[in-house]
N, C-alpha and C positions, 0 to 999 in steps of 0.2 A: 688331514692325513686319514682319519677315520671314514670320511666320505669315501676315498678312494678304495680303501678296504671292503666297504660295504658294496660298490659297484663291482668289484671284482668278484666276491663271494657270490653276488647275485648272478652274475655272468656264468660262474662256475655251477650254480644250482641250475640255471636254466640248460646249459650243455649237458649236466648229467641227466635231468629229466628228459630233455630231447634223445639222448641216445637210449635210454631205456624206453622210450615211445618207438623209436626207431627199430629196436630189436623186436618188436611185436609185429612189425611190418616187414615187408620184402625190401630189397636193395633200392627198387625203383622209388618207393616212397621215400628211403632214407634220403635220397639225393633232393627230392622235392622238399623234404623237411629242412634240410640243410640250406638250400636256397632261400626259403622264406627266413629262416633264422637269419642268415647273413643280411638278407634284404631288410628285415626289421631292425636289425641292429645299425646298419647303415642310416635309416631313417631316424633312429634315436639319436645317432652321433650327430647328424646334421642338424637336428632340433636343438641339441645343446650348445651347437657353436654359435 
C-alpha cells in the first residue's frame, strides 16, 4: 500500500514540475514536454512489468 502511495505522489510531483516548466515555454514546447513525459512513463511502465 505504501509503495503505491509513493509512486502516485512521485507522479503528482512530476506532473506539477512539468506544468511549471511548461508555463515558462510556449504551447509548442508544452506538447513536446507532454509527449516525452508520456513516453518516459510508458518506458518505466514496461520496465516494471
